[in-house]
C-alpha positions as CSV (number, residue, x, y, z in Angstrom):
1,M,-50.9,-12.1,-28.5
2,S,-50.1,-12.5,-24.9
3,S,-47.4,-10.7,-23.0
4,E,-45.5,-12.2,-20.1
5,Y,-43.5,-10.1,-17.6
6,L,-40.6,-11.3,-15.6
7,D,-40.0,-10.1,-12.1
8,Q,-36.6,-8.7,-11.3
9,Q,-35.4,-11.8,-9.4
10,T,-36.4,-14.2,-12.2
11,L,-34.7,-12.0,-14.8
12,R,-31.5,-11.8,-12.6
13,L,-31.4,-15.6,-12.4
14,L,-31.9,-16.0,-16.1
15,I,-29.1,-13.6,-16.9
16,E,-26.8,-15.2,-14.3
17,E,-27.5,-18.6,-15.9
18,A,-26.8,-17.3,-19.4
19,V,-23.5,-15.7,-18.3
20,H,-22.4,-18.8,-16.5
21,T,-23.3,-21.0,-19.5
22,A,-21.3,-18.7,-21.8
23,L,-18.3,-18.7,-19.5
24,V,-18.3,-22.5,-19.2
25,N,-19.2,-23.5,-22.7
26,H,-17.2,-20.8,-24.5
27,R,-14.2,-20.5,-22.3
28,D,-11.7,-20.4,-25.2
29,L,-13.5,-17.4,-26.8
30,I,-13.5,-15.5,-23.5
31,E,-9.8,-16.2,-22.9
32,A,-9.0,-15.1,-26.5
33,A,-11.0,-11.9,-26.1
34,V,-9.4,-11.1,-22.7
35,S,-5.9,-11.9,-24.1
36,E,-6.5,-9.5,-27.1
37,A,-7.7,-6.8,-24.8
38,I,-4.6,-7.1,-22.6
39,L,-2.4,-7.0,-25.7
40,D,-4.2,-3.9,-27.0
41,L,-3.8,-2.2,-23.6
42,K,0.0,-3.0,-23.6
43,F,0.3,-1.7,-27.2
44,G,-1.6,1.5,-26.2
45,L,0.8,2.1,-23.3
46,A,3.8,1.7,-25.6
47,I,2.2,4.2,-28.0
48,E,1.7,6.7,-25.1
49,A,5.3,6.3,-24.1
50,G,6.3,7.2,-27.6
51,D,4.0,10.2,-27.7
52,Q,5.9,11.7,-24.8
53,H,8.7,12.5,-27.2
54,D,10.9,9.8,-25.7
55,Y,12.5,7.3,-28.1
56,V,11.4,3.8,-27.5
57,A,13.4,1.1,-29.1
58,A,11.6,-1.7,-31.0
59,N,13.0,-4.3,-28.6
60,V,11.5,-2.5,-25.6
61,I,8.1,-2.4,-27.3
62,W,8.2,-6.1,-28.2
63,A,9.4,-6.9,-24.7
64,K,6.4,-5.1,-23.2
65,L,4.1,-6.9,-25.7
66,N,5.6,-10.3,-24.8
67,D,5.7,-9.5,-21.1
68,T,9.5,-10.0,-20.8
69,A,12.2,-7.7,-19.6
70,P,14.3,-6.0,-22.3
């Protein structure tokens, strides 16, 4: 069994090409993942506001999640 080693530059180019291909060919999946992450972040911020013992009305939470003013 033979072993082949890649130098750092070749490995870097292979990784860059793989990431580029993933971003181009699976753009919808990347957009969905980023969108979900942003939604989770907004929801976390709303929870933190509630944890400070301040009442937060449901419409304010939904406004933050929907990115609109209450």
